[in-house]
N, C-alpha and C positions, 0 to 999 in steps of 0.2 A: 504495498499499499504506499502513497507516495501525497508527502502534502506538501500544498501548492499555495505560494500568494503571488498575486498579480495586482498591482494597482501604480495610482499616481498621489503627491501630498501636495503641500506647499514649498515643498525641497524640490522636488523635480517639474512642474507645471503652475503657469501662472493662472489666475481664479478665472480669466475669461475661458478655459482648457478644464479645470476641474469642474466648474459646472457643468459642462455638456454630461459629463458622466456620473454628475453625483445623483444618488438616490433618496429621494426624501423618504420621509418617514409613512407617507398613504402611498408609496409606489412600492414598497420594499415587499412586502409579499408578491405581486405580479414578478419584481425583479429576481425573487429565489427560485420562484416556479420555473421562470425562464433557464434559471442555472439548471437545478437539478433535471431540464426536458433531455437535455444531453448526456447520452449513454453512460462516458466516457467522466464521468461526475458522479461520484458516488453521496458524498457529503456537501456544505456551502453553509458558509456565513458572509455577510456581505456588512463590511463597516462602513459608512458613509457619516464624515461629519464636515466640519464648514471649510478643514484643511487636508482631508484627504477620502478616496474613494479606494478601499481594497477589497479584494474578494479571497477568502481562503477557502479550499477545498482538497478533499481527500480523490483520488482518482485510483485507479487499478494498472494505469497504462500512464508511464511517466510524459513521453510526447503526446501523444493523445490527449491526457489531461492539460498540458498546456497549452496545446493550440485550442481546447474547447474554451479555456479562459481569456483566450487572447480574442476569441469570437465572442465573446461574452462582454468582454472588455469595449471592442469598438461599437457596442448597441447604440451610444450614444453621438456616433459618428463622428468621436475622437481618434485617433490613428494607435492603433495598439500597440505599434514597436515604438512606441515613447513610454510605455508602461515600464515599470521596474517589475522584475518577476525573480522571486525565489522558489529554493523546494528544500525541502527536509529540515534540516538542524538550522539554515539562515532563515528557512521563513519561520520556525518557531522562534527563534531569536529577536527577528524583527517585529513579531506581535508584542513580545515579553517587554521590547525597548519602547515601542508605542504605548502599553499600558503603563511602563515606568515613567512616561513623562519625557523620554530623551530624545522622542522624533516629534515631539511637538513643536509648532511656533513658538509658543513659549514655553521651556525648558519648567519641567514640573508640574506644570498644571494639574489641578484634580478629575476635572470637569469629563477627561478621558474616559476614567474607571467607568464612573456610569456608562460612557456611551459605549464601551465593550459590552458592558454587562446588557445591558439595550439590545444589541446587536445578537449576541447571545440568544437571546430570552426568544426574539423574533425567529429568529432561525429554528429552535424549537419549537413553539409553538405550529411553524409552518411545516415541521418534522424535517428541516431540509440538515439539522446537526445530529450525528450521530454520536458512537462511543467517544471516536478519537477527536472530534472536534469539540467536543462538549468537556473533555479533558483538559486539551491545549487551551481553551479561555479559560478556564477555571484555575489553574496554574499559570496562566500569563495576569489573570486580575491579583494571585498570590503575590504574585512578583513584583506588579506594580503597588503594591498592598505595603510588602518588606521593605520597599523601597527606599518610600515616604516615612514609614516609623524608625528603620535603622539608619539614615543617611540625612543630608539635609537639604535634600533635593529639591522638597515642597518649602522652603522654609523662603516665607516671603513670594511666594509663586504666586503667578496672578490670572485672571481669564481673557479667552479674545476679548469679552465686553467690557474687563475691567481694562484691560492694556487700550481699548477705544476711549476709554472715559480719561484716563492719563492721557491721552494724545488730544483731545478737546480740554481737558484742563491745563497742559504746557501751552495750548496755542492762545489761550485766553489769559494766563497768570492766573485767574481763578474762577470757579465758577461760580463764586457767592451774587448771589443777586440777581443769577440768571435764569432764562426759562430753557424748558427740555421736554421735546416728547418722544415717549417710546411708541415705536409703531410694532406693535407684537406684543404680545401678553405671555409667548411662551418660555423656557425655560432659559433661554438669552438676554429676554427681556427682564425677568426676574435677575437675571446675576448683574445685568446694567444697573437695576434699581439699587440692588445690595450695595454699588460699588457709588452710587451717589449721594449714599446716606451720609450725612455730618459736611455736606459741600456747601451748606447755604445757599441753596439754591431760592429762588422766588417763588418758581410755581415748575410742578412735573404733570404733562397732561399724559393720558395713557390712550391710544387707540390702537381696538383689534377687531377682527370680525367676531370674537367670540365674547359677549360681552359683557356674562359670567367671571370667566378670567381675567378682563378688564377691569371688571370689580373690584377685584379681588387684588390684582395689583396694585391700583391704583389705592384701595384703602389701607394696604402695607405701605405705601410710600407717602401718605399724606398727599396724595397726586387727584387729578380731575379726571374723569371717562368723557371723552369728547369722540364723537360718529365721525367717520369715513366720509361722511358727504360736509363736514365742517373743518376739512383738513387746512381747504385755501387760507381760513381765517387763522388759524391756529400758526401755520406754516407762517404768516405774516409776523406772527409777534412773541416766539419762540427763537432762541440765539443755537440751540443744538437739534438736531433729529437723528434720533437711534433708531436704524430701522432692523426690524429682528424677525419679520413674520417667515410662516410657512410655505407662502406662498410660490407654486413652482415657474413665477412668471416677473416682470416688474410691474411695482404696483404705484409707482410713479416715475415716467416719463419726462424727457426733456419740456416735452410740449404741454404737459399739467404745469411746471413750475415757470415756465414763459414768462415775461412781468412780473415774479413774483418780487427781484430785485427792486423795482421801483416801489410796488407799494411797500415794501418794508423801508422806504426812506434811504434808500442806499446802505442799509446795514447788512454787516457780512451771515450768512448762513453756513453753518458746520453741518456737515450730510455724514453721518456714519453708520455705513452697510457693511451689517455684520451677517448677511444671510447667505444662502450657499443653496441652489443658483440666487444671483444677485439680486438683490429687489429694486433696485436705484440705477436706472437707466446712465451707463456709463457716460453719454451724452450732456450729462447734466453740469459736468465738470467745466463743460465750455460756456455754461450761461454768466452771465457777470454777477459776482458776487455769492457764489456756490463754490463752496471748497467743500469735496467729494473725497473720503478716506474711504477705504476698503478694509479686504482681511491683509494683501497683501502689503499696505502702506504700514501696518505694525512690524515691518522688518526689525525696524532700526532699535524698537524696544526688544524684540526679542532676539540680537545680535548681545546689546548689551547684558542682559540676562544671562546668555550663555557665557558671554566672558567670565563673571559673577561668582557662576559656579561651576567652572571647569575642573577645579578640584575635584569636588564632589561627585563627579560621571565614572570615574573608573572605580571608587565605593558603589557606584548603584552596576557597573557592568560587573564587578566580580558576584555581586547577588545573583543577577540574570543567568550568568552561567552555570551556578548552581542550580538554578531553578530549570535552566532549561536540560542539562544532564539529570536531572530528577524527571522529567517529562519523556524523555529520550528511551532513559530506561524502564520506564511502564509503557511505554509504547514495545519498546522491543519483548517483554514480557507478553503483553497484551497481544501480538502478533503471535504468538504461542498459544495461544487460546484452542485452537483446534486439538495439539497434542494432549494441552492441559484437562480440557473436556473428556475426550477418548480414554484418558489414562483415569480419570471420576466414572464416569461412567462404565470402565469396565470392571474398576475395583467394587462400584456399588452393585453391580450385577451378580458378579460370583459372590459378594454380602446377602444380597438378595435372596438367591437360588443355595447358599448355605444353610440358611436362618430359615427358609420354607423346609427343608427336607429334614432339619432339627425339630420345629417344629413339630410337622407333622408326625413324626416318629414317637414323639412325647407328647402327642395331643390332649392327653389326658392329665397331663402333671400341671398345666398352667390353669391359670383362670386369663380372661381378654385382657386385664388392666395387667398383668404381669406379663403376658406376651407382647406388649404396646411397650412396656419397659426393657424389655429385652432388645425390641427393633430400636428404640433411641439408643442403646447401650451399643449395639454393634456401630451404627451410624457413627455414634462417635471415637468408638476405635478407629474407623476408616479414616475419617478425618483428619485424629490425631496425626496417624501412621502418614498421610500424606502432606500435611501443612510443614513438619520440618524439612524436609527434601525439596520442596515448590517455593518455600521461603527462600532457601539459599539459591534455586535456582532464578530468582528474581534478582539477585545481588552479584548474579556472575557477568562476566563479558559478554558482549554478543558472541563471539568465536564460540567462548566455552558454552551458551545457553544454545547453541547451535549443532555443539556437538552431543552435548547430554539429552537433549531432545531428542535428535537422533538416534542413540544407545537407547532412548526410553521405548522409542517405538518398534526398534528392533527385537528385545529384550521380552517385550508386552505383546508383541505382535495388536500394535496398534496401527489403524487403518492412519494411509498419509494423506490429509487434506489439503489443500492451498488453500491459504489465507483469505485470499480475496473473494474465492467460490464460498466459504465459509461466512466469512463476513457479509455479504450481498444475502447471503439467507438470511441471516441476523437482522439487518436492517428491512426486510420486507415482514421479517414473523412480527417486530417490533413495529412498523408501520401498520399492519394490519391490527395489531392487539389495542393501538390507539385509539379513542374516540375520535370522530370529526370532530375538528375545529372550529 
């Protein structure tokens, strides 16, 4: 079995490219279905955030698997040749680096952990993540948490929204007495509002197509809910617009804001587009008095953060190497599951057969409760006998594991089954056993 990752991020592609392949939350179900429709892909998880879109997959064939992922990556019209591709241990390490915040635009930021957890949950709900990717993402989450608790990688870390607010604050010198409009009431909007706390703002306005969420955010910030239909009036008064909706298109175009500078009496408006795909038309930057900043404009803050934390990165990398080794050891052992299952089955078949003959011979000597106790005892003896050798097998090197599994198959005359065949059958059985989503 092969683990692949293909994707792009703020390190490899500008926002204009990233937004073409981004998978919004409402499109994730369809995207996972498309991914799993390819017979070369057995499992898949899609991680799509404001700064990256990455696909993790398990395949039975290395060449067919990566071609399947390249076809999927090109579905947004992007050149699949421009995507980064990693396999096996490198793919494992990359996800762990992402979880630890080493691959984030803003080093050590926390939001990525929640995003990884949500990506896994979505794949599980869609029955796209099986045992291999489920374990990988759980190991990665553990690695990310260890990095943050055992090093100072997250000390003073800021989110994308926090960095954007910092950019606006530096531009004006202070936000005291300013008015801000938050367009969007999701997690990014909540984080932006949290970073605005204590800024001495004169007024916060919140606009969202989800009125309930807008009211909750406005109440939490002491702000005021405004209608989408009143944006013209509000934009004429505020100093900063923070745009972070989940819309898959521009919610404000250059034509929407034409003439706004004059209505503002010549005052400058700072617009922060934190959405993926972008919600503000890039042509707005060409309008007079409009200063538009997007995700790529946070790079100066990101570079400063990386320089400050350079000494901590090596500590985090040591933790990630430990977690990668642990996961790959688990994966090697898991891929021996056909032989181990055969050994367990054979041992319990022998146990059950001998026990049945014994109890038939002395049928009158034992009550029903006694027979059940003897059954439990026989199962415990077999499990105990197998536990020690299998535990030692788990701790062996890959070469030793292959050697000893082969010996077990020869000595006990166990059937030899290809792991890919075994795992496909297991995935189908799991799929059939689950209720419809």
